[in-house]
BABAMAR-272960 format. One line per 4 residues: number of its first residue (from 0); their letters; for each residue x, y, z of N, C-alpha, C. Coordinates in nm, 4 decimals, padded with zeros to 6 digits. Each point is the difference from the previous one (the first is absolute). Example, Ala and Ser with C-alpha at 12.3 -4.5 7.8 and 13.67 -1.06 7.14 Angstrom:
# BABAMAR-272960
0 = AS = 01.3190/-00.5690/00.7800/-00.0890/00.1190/00.0000/00.0900/00.1200/00.0000 ~ -00.0350/00.1050/-00.0720/00.0820/00.1190/00.0060/-00.0770/00.1090/00.0730
//
This chain:
# BABAMAR-272960
0 = MIMF = 05.1025/00.4912/00.4907/-00.0750/-00.1181/00.0383/-00.1449/00.0354/00.0347 ~ -00.0189/00.1140/00.0675/-00.1344/00.0424/00.0372/-00.0814/00.0306/-00.1250 ~ 00.0582/00.0673/-00.0978/-00.0706/00.0316/-00.1249/-00.0410/-00.1289/-00.0711 ~ 00.0839/-00.1029/00.0027/-00.0319/-00.1268/-00.0631/-00.1230/-00.0620/00.0660
4 = KIRT = -00.0080/00.0048/00.1349/-00.1152/-00.0544/00.0725/-00.1268/00.0768/-00.0334 ~ 00.0093/00.1323/-00.0070/-00.1165/00.0828/-00.0322/-00.0470/-00.0299/-00.1408 ~ 00.0922/-00.0078/-00.0961/-00.0370/-00.0307/-00.1383/-00.0604/-00.1399/-00.0104 ~ 00.0570/-00.0968/00.0731/-00.0521/-00.1358/-00.0021/-00.1414/-00.0036/00.0562
8 = RALI = -00.0237/00.0683/00.1102/-00.1341/00.0048/00.0584/-00.0986/00.0691/-00.0938 ~ 00.0440/00.1064/-00.0624/-00.0876/00.0716/-00.0938/-00.0332/-00.0884/-00.1198 ~ 00.0977/-00.0750/-00.0484/-00.0221/-00.0901/-00.1126/-00.0963/-00.1122/00.0397 ~ 00.0184/-00.0566/00.1171/-00.0890/-00.1062/00.0478/-00.1417/00.0543/00.0151
12 = FALA = -00.0138/00.1191/00.0556/-00.1317/00.0620/00.0160/-00.0652/00.0233/-00.1368 ~ 00.0751/00.0517/-00.0943/-00.0538/00.0268/-00.1340/-00.0444/-00.1301/-00.0665 ~ 00.0787/-00.1052/00.0128/-00.0354/-00.1288/-00.0587/-00.1248/-00.0572/00.0668 ~ -00.0095/00.0139/00.1306/-00.1186/-00.0491/00.0722/-00.1250/00.0743/-00.0472
16 = CLLL = 00.0104/00.1314/-00.0161/-00.1145/00.0788/-00.0493/-00.0388/-00.0417/-00.1409 ~ 00.0987/-00.0221/-00.0843/-00.0256/-00.0427/-00.1377/-00.0702/-00.1357/-00.0014 ~ 00.0479/-00.0945/00.0785/-00.0616/-00.1321/00.0055/-00.1415/00.0071/00.0538 ~ -00.0208/00.0803/00.1025/-00.1340/00.0167/00.0547/-00.0938/00.0599/-00.1043
20 = SLFL = 00.0461/00.1002/-00.0727/-00.0814/00.0615/-00.1059/-00.0347/-00.1007/-00.1078 ~ 00.0974/-00.0774/-00.0425/-00.0251/-00.1012/-00.1024/-00.1005/-00.1030/00.0497 ~ 00.0138/-00.0411/00.1251/-00.0935/-00.0974/00.0563/-00.1417/00.0550/00.0025 ~ -00.0160/00.1234/00.0484/-00.1329/00.0594/00.0089/-00.0639/00.0160/-00.1367
24 = FSCG = 00.0750/00.0474/-00.0982/-00.0566/00.0188/-00.1330/-00.0281/-00.1323/-00.0694 ~ 00.0813/-00.1007/00.0259/-00.0241/-00.1299/-00.0640/-00.1207/-00.0708/00.0596 ~ -00.0381/00.0370/00.1229/-00.1160/-00.0609/00.0643/-00.1288/00.0747/-00.0314 ~ 00.0048/00.0953/-00.0861/-00.1206/00.0712/-00.0409/-00.0144/00.1346/00.0661
28 = GGRV = 00.0780/00.0267/00.1045/00.0003/00.1311/00.0629/-00.1372/00.0487/00.0447 ~ -00.0862/-00.0921/00.0448/-00.1304/00.0399/00.0480/-00.1022/00.0200/-00.1105 ~ 00.0340/-00.0398/-00.1205/-00.0921/00.0144/-00.1113/-00.1191/-00.0929/00.0206 ~ -00.1181/00.0514/-00.0163/-00.1207/-00.0762/00.0279/-00.0335/-00.0904/-00.1168
32 = SESS = -00.0329/00.0568/-00.1106/-00.0307/-00.0739/-00.1203/-00.0149/00.1001/-00.1113 ~ -00.0017/-00.0462/-00.1213/-00.0213/00.0914/-00.1100/-00.1487/00.0081/-00.0252 ~ -00.0644/00.0920/00.0713/-00.1437/00.0125/-00.0096/-00.0423/00.1415/00.0315 ~ -00.1288/00.0215/-00.0016/-00.0564/00.1296/00.0337/-00.0389/-00.0021/00.1467
36 = VIDD = 00.0664/00.0831/00.0805/-00.0280/00.0049/00.1424/-00.0055/00.1454/00.0445 ~ -00.0472/00.0229/00.1221/-00.0005/00.1350/00.0537/00.1431/00.0385/00.0313 ~ 00.0411/00.1166/-00.0453/00.1325/00.0505/00.0312/-00.0022/00.0528/00.1425 ~ 00.0909/-00.0475/00.0848/00.0021/00.0340/00.1408/00.0190/00.1492/00.0236
40 = KTGG = 00.0773/00.0678/-00.0812/00.0290/00.1412/00.0222/-00.1152/00.0901/-00.0431 ~ -00.0626/-00.0310/-00.1135/-00.1017/00.0897/-00.0543/-00.1415/-00.0439/00.0303 ~ -00.0201/-00.1289/00.0311/-00.1341/-00.0520/00.0201/-00.0693/-00.0298/-00.1316 ~ 00.0629/00.0356/-00.1118/-00.0562/-00.0266/-00.1325/00.0451/-00.1348/-00.0523
44 = TAQT = -00.0515/-00.0366/-00.1153/00.0370/-00.1281/-00.0592/00.1282/00.0152/-00.0781 ~ 00.0929/-00.0928/00.0218/00.1281/00.0016/-00.0701/00.0030/-00.1135/-00.1011 ~ 00.0292/00.0312/-00.1222/00.0128/-00.1019/-00.1036/00.1465/-00.0404/-00.0080 ~ 00.0302/-00.1257/00.0309/00.1390/-00.0438/00.0010/00.0299/-00.1013/-00.1082
48 = DEGV = -00.0940/-00.0238/-00.0880/00.0258/-00.0953/-00.1059/-00.0359/00.0626/-00.1338 ~ 00.0629/-00.0494/-00.1029/-00.0242/00.0482/-00.1352/-00.0553/-00.1145/-00.0834 ~ -00.0974/00.0294/-00.0823/-00.0488/-00.0994/-00.0948/-00.0894/-00.1077/00.0592 ~ -00.0556/00.0206/00.1189/-00.0895/-00.0976/00.0605/-00.1422/00.0515/-00.0189
52 = SDIE = -00.0890/-00.0880/-00.0442/-00.1379/00.0420/-00.0240/-00.0678/00.0384/00.1307 ~ -00.1081/00.0792/-00.0097/-00.0741/00.0419/00.1194/-00.0550/-00.1191/00.0761 ~ -00.0422/-00.1052/-00.0698/-00.0528/-00.1193/00.0663/00.1103/-00.0682/00.0798 ~ 00.1187/-00.0162/-00.0603/00.1115/-00.0611/00.0719/00.0402/00.0860/00.1194
56 = REEE = 00.0023/00.1316/-00.0180/00.0382/00.0917/00.1067/-00.0978/-00.0122/00.1167 ~ -00.1293/-00.0096/-00.0314/-00.1017/-00.0125/00.1034/00.0199/-00.1278/00.0816 ~ 00.0356/-00.1096/-00.0685/00.0189/-00.1280/00.0682/00.1244/00.0017/00.0874 ~ 00.1018/00.0806/-00.0353/00.1251/00.0022/00.0739/-00.0008/00.1000/00.1153
60 = EMKM = -00.1013/00.0836/00.0089/-00.0069/00.1033/00.1014/00.0120/-00.0594/00.1396 ~ 00.0820/00.0608/00.0840/00.0164/-00.0500/00.1368/-00.1146/00.0498/00.0856 ~ -00.0808/-00.0930/00.0465/-00.1097/00.0346/00.0881/-00.0184/-00.1111/00.1019 ~ -00.0690/00.0341/00.1052/-00.0352/-00.0988/00.1016/-00.1430/00.0298/00.0422
64 = YVYI = -00.0546/-00.0911/00.0762/-00.1348/00.0175/00.0521/00.0064/00.0065/00.1516 ~ -00.0799/00.0893/00.0563/-00.0102/00.0169/00.1440/-00.1390/-00.0476/00.0399 ~ -00.0049/-00.1035/00.0810/-00.1270/-00.0523/00.0522/-00.0152/00.0513/00.1425 ~ -00.1088/00.0735/00.0239/-00.0243/00.0546/00.1331/-00.1502/00.0175/00.0200
68 = NGNK = -00.0491/-00.0471/00.1126/-00.1427/00.0122/00.0351/-00.0919/-00.0517/-00.1113 ~ 00.0383/-00.1103/-00.0619/-00.0823/-00.0599/-00.1052/00.0103/00.0687/-00.1346 ~ 00.0886/00.0976/-00.0119/00.0168/00.0739/-00.1250/00.1307/-00.0377/-00.0683 ~ -00.0023/-00.0067/-00.1325/00.1196/-00.0250/-00.0800/00.0326/00.1294/-00.0743
72 = LEAE = 00.1129/00.0619/00.0378/00.0416/00.1260/-00.0584/00.1268/-00.0215/-00.0818 ~ 00.0065/00.0579/-00.1178/00.1195/-00.0116/-00.0843/00.0944/00.1152/00.0300 ~ 00.1268/-00.0329/00.0185/00.1027/00.1016/00.0242/00.1057/-00.0101/-00.1089 ~ 00.0264/00.1098/-00.0663/00.1063/00.0063/-00.1004/00.1298/00.0309/00.0728
76 = LVNN = 00.1032/-00.0813/-00.0219/00.1273/00.0166/00.0699/00.0897/00.0996/-00.0727 ~ 00.0829/00.0703/00.0785/00.0948/00.0956/-00.0566/00.1252/-00.0723/-00.0478 ~ 00.0848/00.0727/-00.0676/00.1236/-00.0547/-00.0544/00.1159/00.0326/00.0939 ~ 00.0165/-00.0823/00.1052/00.1162/00.0127/00.0881/00.0349/-00.1382/00.0559
80 = SSAA = 00.1140/-00.0098/00.0648/00.0465/-00.1306/00.0492/-00.0885/-00.0546/00.1118 ~ -00.0644/00.0858/00.0739/-00.0892/-00.0438/00.1083/-00.1222/-00.0707/-00.0563 ~ -00.0644/00.0625/-00.0988/-00.1173/-00.0606/-00.0634/00.0396/-00.1279/-00.0733 ~ 00.1172/00.0003/-00.0627/00.0471/-00.1198/-00.0693/00.0221/-00.1147/00.0982
84 = ALYE = 00.0557/00.0300/00.1170/00.0223/-00.1031/00.1023/-00.1334/-00.0534/00.0523 ~ -00.0966/00.0888/00.0205/-00.1330/-00.0433/00.0434/-00.0632/-00.0889/-00.1061 ~ 00.0088/00.0401/-00.1240/-00.0551/-00.0765/-00.1116/00.0622/-00.1408/-00.0047 ~ 00.1308/-00.0092/00.0186/00.0683/-00.1300/00.0007/-00.0472/-00.0861/00.1170
88 = LLKK = -00.0199/00.0602/00.1166/-00.0547/-00.0744/00.1149/-00.1385/-00.0532/-00.0311 ~ -00.0827/00.0828/-00.0633/-00.1369/-00.0406/-00.0316/-00.0053/-00.1100/-00.1058 ~ 00.1030/-00.0109/-00.0825/00.0076/-00.1107/-00.0962/00.0091/-00.1334/00.0739 ~ 00.0560/00.0026/00.1212/00.0153/-00.1213/00.0813/-00.1259/-00.0318/00.0795
92 = GDIV = -00.0880/00.0985/00.0156/-00.1230/-00.0221/00.0749/-00.0536/00.1290/00.0586 ~ -00.1241/-00.0067/00.0446/-00.0657/00.1165/00.0578/00.0658/00.0401/00.1320 ~ -00.0125/00.1270/00.0338/00.0437/00.0513/00.1300/-00.1258/00.0425/00.0745 ~ -00.0194/-00.0575/00.1180/-00.1156/00.0335/00.0831/00.0532/00.0611/00.1296
96 = YTAD = -00.0575/00.1133/00.0370/00.0434/00.0671/00.1227/-00.1181/00.0731/00.0628 ~ 00.0174/00.0385/00.1257/-00.1015/00.0765/00.0713/00.0378/00.1474/-00.0060 ~ -00.0961/00.0825/-00.0414/00.0222/00.1442/-00.0073/-00.0940/00.0701/00.0962 ~ 00.0470/00.1112/00.0527/-00.0808/00.0779/00.0929/00.0061/00.1467/-00.0414
100 = DYGN = -00.0987/00.0762/00.0438/-00.0034/00.1424/-00.0297/00.1119/00.0713/00.0738 ~ 00.0540/00.1007/-00.0658/00.0992/00.0850/00.0640/-00.0226/00.1441/-00.0470 ~ -00.0097/00.0904/00.0940/-00.0065/00.1415/-00.0306/-00.1223/00.0455/-00.0779 ~ -00.1001/-00.0836/-00.0095/-00.1208/00.0313/-00.0753/00.0285/00.0300/-00.1479
104 = FEKV = 00.1072/-00.0651/-00.0551/00.0287/00.0184/-00.1418/00.0535/-00.1247/-00.0683 ~ 00.0207/-00.1111/00.0750/00.0567/-00.1192/-00.0618/-00.0362/-00.1268/00.0771 ~ 00.0078/-00.1124/-00.0725/-00.0002/-00.1335/00.0598/00.1433/-00.0494/-00.0176 ~ 00.0638/-00.0430/00.1082/00.1402/-00.0407/-00.0059/00.0202/-00.1306/00.0760
108 = GGIG = 00.0899/-00.0831/-00.0538/00.0335/-00.1247/00.0676/00.1298/-00.0584/-00.0525 ~ 00.0682/-00.0747/00.0851/00.1245/-00.0679/-00.0367/-00.0293/-00.1196/-00.0899 ~ 00.0781/-00.0146/-00.1062/-00.0242/-00.1069/-00.0974/00.0868/-00.1232/00.0222 ~ 00.0875/00.0024/00.1004/00.0825/-00.1172/00.0293/00.1190/-00.0169/-00.0932
112 = HTLP = 00.0299/00.1006/-00.0786/00.1141/-00.0011/-00.0914/00.0642/00.1380/00.0029 ~ 00.1281/00.0056/-00.0331/00.0696/00.1273/-00.0129/00.0265/00.0263/-00.1473 ~ -00.0442/00.1156/-00.0460/00.0183/00.0408/-00.1396/00.1009/00.1138/-00.0063 ~ 00.0698/00.0145/-00.1123/00.0918/00.1131/-00.0136/-00.0787/00.1315/00.0060
116 = QNNE = 00.0625/00.1013/00.0566/-00.0662/00.1298/00.0127/00.0532/00.0987/-00.1040 ~ -00.0882/00.0822/-00.0508/00.0337/00.1099/-00.0906/-00.0664/00.1258/00.0550 ~ 00.0307/00.0318/00.1246/-00.0687/00.1079/00.0699/00.0254/00.1356/-00.0639 ~ -00.1070/00.0778/-00.0030/00.0058/00.1389/-00.0436/-00.1175/00.0723/00.0642
120 = RIDT = 00.0055/00.1300/00.0022/-00.1090/00.0793/00.0566/-00.1225/-00.0181/-00.0891 ~ -00.1098/-00.0474/00.0586/-00.1226/-00.0266/-00.0752/-00.1173/00.0657/00.0709 ~ -00.0836/00.0646/-00.0777/-00.1299/00.0487/00.0472/-00.1020/-00.1013/-00.0498 ~ -00.0475/-00.0836/00.0890/-00.0901/-00.1078/-00.0410/-00.1388/00.0539/-00.0319
124 = VSGD = -00.0701/-00.0783/-00.0813/-00.1400/00.0253/-00.0310/-00.0753/-00.1306/00.0159 ~ -00.1285/00.0114/00.0065/-00.0851/-00.1174/00.0123/00.0289/-00.0965/-00.1156 ~ 00.0216/-00.1276/00.0338/00.0299/-00.1014/-00.1008/00.1462/-00.0381/-00.0078 ~ 00.0887/00.0789/00.0612/00.1425/-00.0340/-00.0033/00.0265/-00.1283/00.0781
128 = VILY = 00.0896/-00.0814/-00.0538/00.0499/-00.1199/00.0676/00.1464/00.0297/00.0289 ~ 00.0347/00.0044/00.1282/00.1299/00.0491/00.0452/00.0710/-00.1059/00.0837 ~ 00.1321/-00.0100/-00.0182/00.0844/-00.0837/00.0854/00.0549/00.0882/00.1113 ~ -00.0170/-00.0444/00.1240/00.0490/00.0752/00.1145/00.1061/-00.0819/00.0724
132 = QGTS = 00.1172/00.0571/00.0156/00.1140/-00.0601/00.0690/00.0379/-00.1372/-00.0557 ~ -00.0334/-00.0263/-00.1239/00.0416/-00.1226/-00.0666/-00.0793/-00.1238/00.0354 ~ -00.0882/00.0089/00.1012/-00.0684/-00.1204/00.0477/-00.1516/00.0116/00.0091 ~ -00.0526/00.1194/-00.0165/-00.1447/00.0211/00.0135/-00.0583/00.0598/-00.1271
136 = VCLY = -00.1217/-00.0419/-00.0330/-00.0705/00.0564/-00.1148/-00.1159/00.0843/00.0530 ~ -00.0087/00.1220/-00.0526/-00.1043/00.0949/00.0376/-00.0929/00.0206/-00.1185 ~ -00.1291/-00.0091/00.0260/-00.1025/00.0281/-00.1002/-00.0655/00.1308/00.0423 ~ 00.0192/00.1043/-00.0800/-00.0437/00.1340/00.0394/-00.1424/00.0292/-00.0419
140 = YGKN = -00.0753/00.0579/00.0951/-00.1329/00.0522/-00.0286/-00.0067/00.1478/00.0374 ~ 00.1147/00.0588/00.0286/00.0110/00.1412/00.0333/00.1368/00.0520/-00.0380 ~ 00.0321/00.1189/00.0462/00.1259/00.0659/-00.0365/00.0997/-00.0039/00.1141 ~ 00.1280/-00.0075/-00.0374/00.1097/00.0025/00.0950/00.1259/00.0400/-00.0766
144 = SWNF = 00.0984/00.0510/00.0697/00.1298/00.0336/-00.0600/00.1098/-00.0585/00.0865 ~ 00.0910/-00.0731/-00.0636/00.1107/-00.0607/00.0735/00.0985/-00.0571/-00.1013 ~ 00.1098/-00.0564/00.0491/00.0954/-00.0702/-00.0863/-00.0424/-00.1455/-00.0090 ~ -00.0508/-00.0378/-00.1159/-00.0518/-00.1339/-00.0238/00.0559/-00.0546/-00.1298
148 = TRLG = -00.0389/-00.1243/-00.0275/00.0243/-00.0623/-00.1295/-00.1353/-00.0302/-00.0626 ~ -00.0230/00.0561/-00.1165/-00.1261/-00.0265/-00.0705/00.0087/-00.1379/-00.0657 ~ -00.1038/-00.0820/00.0212/-00.0096/-00.1308/-00.0644/-00.0977/00.0032/-00.1170 ~ -00.1064/00.0770/00.0125/-00.0993/00.0037/-00.1063/-00.1180/00.0855/00.0376
152 = RING = -00.1077/-00.0197/-00.0757/-00.1198/00.0797/00.0234/-00.1232/-00.0796/-00.0379 ~ -00.1015/00.0118/00.0840/-00.1333/-00.0534/-00.0288/-00.0752/00.1133/-00.0687 ~ -00.0365/-00.0184/-00.1254/-00.0668/00.1040/-00.0778/-00.1478/-00.0296/-00.0170 ~ -00.0749/00.1043/-00.0355/-00.1394/-00.0185/-00.0396/-00.1024/00.0178/00.1095
156 = YTDS = 00.0400/00.0498/00.1157/-00.0943/00.0182/00.1107/00.0132/00.1410/00.0563 ~ -00.1107/00.0545/00.0467/00.0044/00.1284/00.0693/00.0558/-00.0225/00.1396 ~ 00.0341/00.1084/00.0669/00.0492/-00.0099/00.1379/-00.1018/-00.0692/00.0902 ~ -00.1260/00.0388/-00.0111/-00.1025/-00.0603/00.0875/-00.0225/-00.1471/-00.0339
160 = ELRS = 00.0073/-00.0360/-00.1273/-00.0132/-00.1417/-00.0380/00.1146/-00.0813/00.0584 ~ 00.1230/00.0518/-00.0078/00.1146/-00.0727/00.0562/-00.0107/-00.0107/00.1514 ~ -00.0429/00.1050/00.0666/-00.0184/-00.0064/00.1454/-00.0953/-00.1140/00.0356 ~ -00.1064/-00.0122/-00.0756/-00.0987/-00.1049/00.0250/00.0566/-00.1381/-00.0329
164 = LLGA = 00.0623/-00.0138/-00.1169/00.0549/-00.1290/-00.0427/00.1085/-00.0512/00.0950 ~ 00.0835/00.0920/00.0517/00.1096/-00.0389/00.0894/-00.0439/-00.0126/00.1453 ~ -00.1237/00.0372/00.0294/-00.0485/-00.0089/00.1383/00.0660/00.1026/00.0893 ~ 00.0141/00.1217/-00.0496/00.0666/00.1068/00.0748/-00.0649/00.0190/00.1368
168 = GKGE = 00.0832/00.0016/00.1047/-00.0477/00.0243/00.1351/-00.0641/-00.1190/00.0676 ~ -00.0014/-00.1139/-00.0649/-00.0671/-00.1178/00.0578/00.0970/-00.1002/00.0620 ~ 00.1270/00.0402/00.0155/00.0962/-00.0855/00.0694/00.0662/-00.1038/-00.0900 ~ 00.0487/-00.1052/00.0659/00.0763/-00.1042/-00.0696/-00.0819/-00.0715/-00.1072
172 = TEVK = 00.0693/-00.0349/-00.1075/-00.0623/-00.0782/-00.1069/00.1092/-00.0801/-00.0705 ~ -00.0396/-00.1084/-00.0614/00.0943/-00.0845/-00.0738/00.0143/00.0544/-00.1418 ~ 00.1246/00.0056/-00.0472/00.0304/00.0446/-00.1347/00.0745/-00.1114/-00.0713 ~ -00.0363/-00.0248/-00.1241/00.0740/-00.0962/-00.0825/00.0488/00.0723/-00.1238
176 = LSLK = 00.1302/-00.0127/-00.0266/00.0605/00.0507/-00.1224/00.0224/-00.1196/-00.0905 ~ -00.0380/00.0114/-00.1263/00.0043/-00.1140/-00.0902/00.0192/00.0455/-00.1448 ~ 00.0489/-00.0902/-00.0821/00.0070/00.0263/-00.1445/-00.1232/-00.0524/-00.0716 ~ -00.0875/-00.0688/00.0728/-00.1222/-00.0574/-00.0594/-00.1233/00.0654/00.0559
//
């Protein structure tokens, strides 16, 4: 009788795992889109589609804009479930939050939403856009190492240009994340 209970529990557990797997894969499994995006692991561009022209690929690229201190900065998003969730939120409207300096290397603030985390050991560089504890977005103008989730990167600026654009060391500032 005991063996029957153990086998029944094992069968129920196996079926539950199978159903959960099917559900996750049928819902897209965190797939962002079939486009050219930054690969979260390598930091390079990952091509996930075949037969799409460069013009179409450019239009499908996942990016957002960061408005801070009167500046509009373009951030290319990485290919992970956190960036995809942020992108979906931004489709519904802009996110505006207050960010403050921390550690003389970042502007950080709570965005009022919880995003899925894909934490890993990251050595940040100037321009990184990082999710911290699922609820805060950090805009880096310096270096740091910790377990974070990478959301994207602001490219095309030197360290000193980013420090100036982000208002490094000048305290609180309003940040707007937008798709426009």
